[in-house]
N, C-alpha and C positions, 0 to 999 in steps of 0.2 A: 497668492503666488504671482510673482511678476510675469509680465508677458515676455516671451523669448522669441528671438528670431529663428533659432534652430534648436532642436532637441533630439535626443537619441533615446529610443525605447529599447531596453535590454530584456529580451525574452528568455525565460528559464523554464520553470515548471508551469507554464501558462501558454501552451502552444495553440492559441486560437486568435482570431481577429474579430471576435464579437464579445460583448459584455466583458471587457478587459479593463481593469481599473487603471493600470499605468498608461496604457495606450490612450484611453479616454482622457485622462488628465493631461497628458502631453499634448494631445490635439487641441484641447481647450486653451492651453497656456502658450502655444507656440505657432508660429507662422509656417514652419516647415518641420516635419517629423521624420527622422530616419529610424529604421528598425534593424535590429541585429540579434543574432544568436551565435553563441560560441560553443562548439564541441570542446568541452573543457578537459584538457589533458590531466588536470589534477584529479579528475574523476575517472576518465576513460583509461588512463594508464594503470589504474588499480583494478580494473575489471579482469577477473581471472580467466574467462572463456572468450575466445575470439568470435564465437557465434552467439554471443549474448543477445537474448531476445529483446531486452530493454533498449539496447543500442539500435537494433533494427526498428523497433517501434518509434523511437525518437527520430531516427533518420527519416522514416517515411512521413512522420507528422511534421517535421521541419520542412520537408519538401512541399507538403500540401499547404503549410502556412505561407511559404513564399509564393506559391501559386495564387492563394487567396488575396494576399496583399497586393500582388501585381495586378490582379483583376480589379482591385479597388483603385488602381492608379498609383500604388506605392511600390515597395520592394522590400527585400530582406537581405541584408549583408550577413554572410555566413563566414565564420572563422574557425580554425582548428588550432588551438593553442591553450595557454593558461589564461583563464578569464580575467584574473587579477591584472594581467598585463594588457590583454587584447582590448578590453573595453576602454581602458584609459587611453591607450594609443589611438584607438578608433575615434574616440570623442575629440581628441586633439586634432587628428587629421581632418575630421569633418568640420571642425570649428564650431562645435555646438556649445550652447550656453548651459545646458543641463542634461543629465541622464535620469531617466525615469525607469523604475523597475518595481516589481511586486515582491513583497516580503517572503522570506523562507526562514523558518525558525529552527531548522536543523543547526546544531552548533557549528559545524564546519561552514555552512552557508552564511551564518551570521558573522563569523570571523572573516570570511572572504568579502562580504559586503561592506564590513567596516573598513577593510583595507582599501577597497575600490573607492568608497566614498571619501576617505581621507586623501587618497592620491588625486582624485578629481578636484577636490576643494583646494588642494595646494596649487593646482593649475588654474584656479579661478573658475572652475566648472561646478555648477550646482549638482546635488544628488538628492533625489526625491523618491521615497519608497511608499508603498501602499498595500493595504490589506486586499487580498484577492482570492486566496485558495481555501479560506474558511469563512463561515458566517460571522462568528465571534472569535476574537483572538486575545491573547496575552492577558491584559487586565480588564477586559470588557465584562467578564462574568466573574464576580467575586462574592465571597460570603458577606454576611452583615458586618463581620469584623474586618472587611477589606483584605481578605486573604484568598489565595486561589483554592478552589475546591480540590479535594482528593477522593471524594466519593461521588460516583456517577449520578445516582438518583436525585440528590438535591441539586447537583449541577444541571441536570436535565430540566428540573422544574424551573430553575432560575433562567436557563436558556430559553425555554418556551415562553416564560413571562416577559422576557426582553424582546422576543421576536415581534417584528411589525413590518409593515410594507417598506419602510425606509431601509431596514437591514437587508431586504431582498431586492432593493432597487437596482436594476441593471445599469451598466456603464456603457452606453451606446457609442458606436464608432461611425456608423454609416453617414450621419449628417455632417461629420467633420472630416470625412475621408479625403476631401480635396486638398487637405494640408499634408498628406503623406508624400514623402519624397520618393521619386521613382528611381531609386538606386538599389541595385542588387549585385550579388556576386554568386558564382556557381556554388551549389551545394556539393561538398566533397562526396565522392562515392564511399561506400562502406570500406572498400579495399584501400582507398586513400586514407581512411581513418584507422586502418589496421585491423579491420574486422571482416567477418564473413556474414552472409545472410543467416539470420536466426529464424527458425520455424515459428510462425505465429498462427494461432487459431482464433484471433480476435481482429476485427476491423480496426485500422489505424486512423489517426488524424481526427480532425474536427468532424469530417463527414462520417467517419466510423462511429464516433461517439454519439452523433445525432441519430444515426440509424438504430443503435442499441437502445438509446433512450426512448425513441418512438416505439420500438418493439416492447420495451418494458412497460410503457404506459398502458398497454392493452391488458396486462395481467397484474398490475401493481396492487389492485384491490384484494388479491389473494396472497400477497406476499407473506403475511403473517402465518398462513397455512402451509405454504410450500417451501419456505426459505431453508428449512432444516433437512431437506431430503435431497442428497446430492445427485440422485438419478433423475430428478425432475428439473425442468427449466424454470426454476422458481426464483432466481435472483437476477439482478440487473446486469451483472458482468461489467459494470461501469467503473470498477475500482481503479483499473489502469488509466482510464481516461480522467478520473479525478486526480490521480497521482501526477500526471503530466499536463493537466490543465487543458485537455482537448475538449472538455465540457466545462460549463460554468456551474460551480456549486450553488450559486444563487438561483439559477434557473431550475436546478433539480429540487432544491429545498422549497422554492416557491410553488412548484407543481405539487409536491407532496403535501405541503401545508394547506393549499387551497383545495386539494382533492378531499381531504378530511376522512377518508375511509379507514377502517382498522388496518388494512394492509399498508396504506400510505403512511399512517402514523407510525407503524412499526419500522418502515423504511426510513422515515425521517429520524427515528431514534438512532439508526445506524449512522446517519450523517452527524448526529449530535455526538455519538461516541468518537467520531473522527475529530471533531473540534476539541472534545475533552482530552484526547491523547495529545493533540498538538499543544494545548496549553500546559499539560503536564510536562512535556518535553521542554517548553520554553522556560518554565519556572524551576524545573529540576533537570538541568542538562547533564547531571551526573549519571542519569540512567543510560545515556548514550555511551558512557565510558565503562559500562559493564557492572555498575552498582545496582543492587536491588533497591526499588523505591522504598521499601521498608528495610532500613539498613541492617536491622538485626539478622535478616536472612542472608546477609553476606557471610555469616558465620557457618552456613551449611557446608559440610565437608562432603562434597559429592563423590560417591565411590567410583563412578565412571568405569564400570566393569569392562575389561578388554573385549572388543568385538561388538559390544552392544550398539554403540553409535554407528558403526559401519553397517550393521544389519538394518538399522532404522533407515539410514540414508538410502540403502540399496533395496529397500522393500523386501527384506528377508526375515521379518519378525515372526512369521507364522500366524499372525492375526490378520485375517483377510481384509477387514475394512481399513486397518492401519496401512497395510501394504498397498491396497488399491489407492489410497489417498497419496501415498508417497510416489507411486507410479504416475498418478495424475500430475503431480508437481514436476517430477523429473522429465516427463514426456511433453508437457504442455506449458509449464511455467505458471500454472494456475492451480489453486487448491480451494475447494469449497470451504466456506467459513466454519461450518460445523466440524469439518474434518481438520481444520487448523487447530481447533481446540482439542480434539481427540488426540491427534498425533503429538501435540505439544505435551499434553498431560501424560501420554504414554511414555514419551522419552524421559521426562523428569521423574515420574512417580512409579512407572513399571520397570523402566530400565535403569533408573537412578543415575542418569547422565545429566550433567550441568546444563541447565536450560539455555545458557548463553551459547553453547555449541549448536543447539538447534536454531537459535535466533540467527546466528551467522549463516547457517546452511540455508535458511529461508531467504536471508538477505542476498545470497548468491543466486538463488533459483527463481524467486518470485518475479514475475513480470510486473506486478503491481506493487513491488516492494516500496514501503514508506517507513522510514525510521520510527516515527512516533507510533504508528499503528502496529508495526511489527513488534517493537519492544513492549508496547502496552499489552498486546495479545499474549505474548510469551510470558510476561510477568503475571498476567491474570491466571494463565493455566498453571504456572508453577507456584502460585500462591505467594509470590514475593512482591507483588505490585500494589498499586492503589486500587482499592475496591475489588481485590482479587477474590476468586472463589476460595472458601476456607481451606486451610492446609489439609484438613481431614477429609475433604471431598475429593475422591479419586475416580475418574471415569472408568467404568468397566468396558473394555473394548468389545466384549461379546454382546452385552446388553445394549450398548450404543448401536452396534451393527443390527441387532434384531429390531430396534426401535426405528432407526432412520434409513435402513436399507433392507426392509423386511423380506422382500423376495430375492434379494441379492443381485438386483439388476446392475447397480454400480460396481459391485465386486466383479461380476462376470465381464463387465466392459474392460476393466483394467487388469484383472487377474484371470485371463482366459483359461489357464490350466485348471481352474475350478469350475469351469462352465457346466460340466456335467454333474456336479455335486448337487444333490437334492436340496431344495430350499431349507428344510428343517436343519440341515447339517452345515450349510455354507458359512454360517457365522462362526462355527467351531468345527472345522472339518476333521480334526483329529478324533472326534467322537464318532465318526462314520465307521461302521464295522469293517474290518479288514477285507472280508469277502466282497463287500460293496466297493471298496477302494479298488480291488483287483478288477471287478466287473466293469467299472466305468473308466479304468485306466488312469487313475489319479491316486498314487500311493503317497501318503503323507510321510515326509522324510526323504522321499526320492523326487517326486514330481512337484511337490510344494513343501516348504519347510514345516517341520513340527514347531510348536510354539517355543520361542527362545527363552521364555520365562513362564512361570506359573503366576497368573495374575493375583490370586488370593494370597500367595506367599509374599509376593513383591509388595502388595498393598500393606502388609504388616511391617515389612522392612522400611517402606517409605514413611509410614506413620511414626515409627521409632526414630527415623532420621530427623524428621521435622521436630519431634518432641525434644530430641537431644540437642539439636543445633539451632533451631529456628524459632522456638516459641517463647523463650524467656523474654520478659519485658525489659 
């Protein structure tokens, strides 16, 4: 890479000033490095809620990033507009020789980046992109036939076989920070961006990610034992920080790999799933357009019974763990991973609603929304995706509740109208004798909904649906 007098680093889903591939490479190759972030109207104008939690998270994280860069002697130029135009215009105004940025394999991002790179090169400005938000990307992990994997277990084996210290090597910034250009502009307020503050129950920015990671390190060794129980503090809660790059995936993976415990290995496996779904999206962008990964499942004629989707969204299904999970999502923007699988399975296979409706709802609500992971997870639960659960496996919402929230602690937290229901009945409160319902003041059908469907009956209907529309080769 030739030496440059001036370069611009374009921050996107990588809101940190440490172990940052594009920033590291720009500092190595340039005498002066400007930094920029664009609140992209192509994205923000499509956000349905003005109090969107993700916008609030990004806004706080960009503000902290600017503070950190200024502390290093640099700055952050912040714009509000269409990134396709703003980055090219800024590069020309600053007179830079090249723009550096980290890759994003979402189809819309790829199209945007191609347009920006083309416009830059027409102006005689270089464009350089780098891998940063995954450990292995695109064509780095392939089968012996040089094809992308579509089954997770062999992908995981190949991923682990390829893992070495070089793959986890950090991209330092500190020793070259003297080349940062001390140029900043004010960060627009949320109001100026057209938004209101969104309620957040997770620490934002690089400092928030660091605190969460430090906390998780203390109990990572028990992760494999605690991760499936939503009432316990058994997960890292780092997914939103991975999504927006306020932590380095290399740092997280290196810690888990070196730790070597059963819990750390299980957590590393979750990071591998993340890479797996990213490469699926890159090689099969049609999944982002609503197609099933296994294309024959596009033939399923979803009944979409009236009222079922609305009851699911509004936590009125009458199945306590499903409703508790949906309330957690609606109230906090977060849902425990075990419950993501349960609620997705319930929507598709108990309510017979098109999984894409649920995928879009999660996309609107999840603070940690990531296209690749969200689509992969929904297609896994609906049995339409790569390496999905078999179509004939259908989660039982009552037995899942009994197994993963045995004493009902999670249910009581988010469905307080069931707080007085005795533990043996809280997973299926409609089985509580009416005299007991009267005594505790929780009448099923009045204070809490009766089940919207009968699981056993809907299971048979779902199996028939898949046999009829989705299983022929």
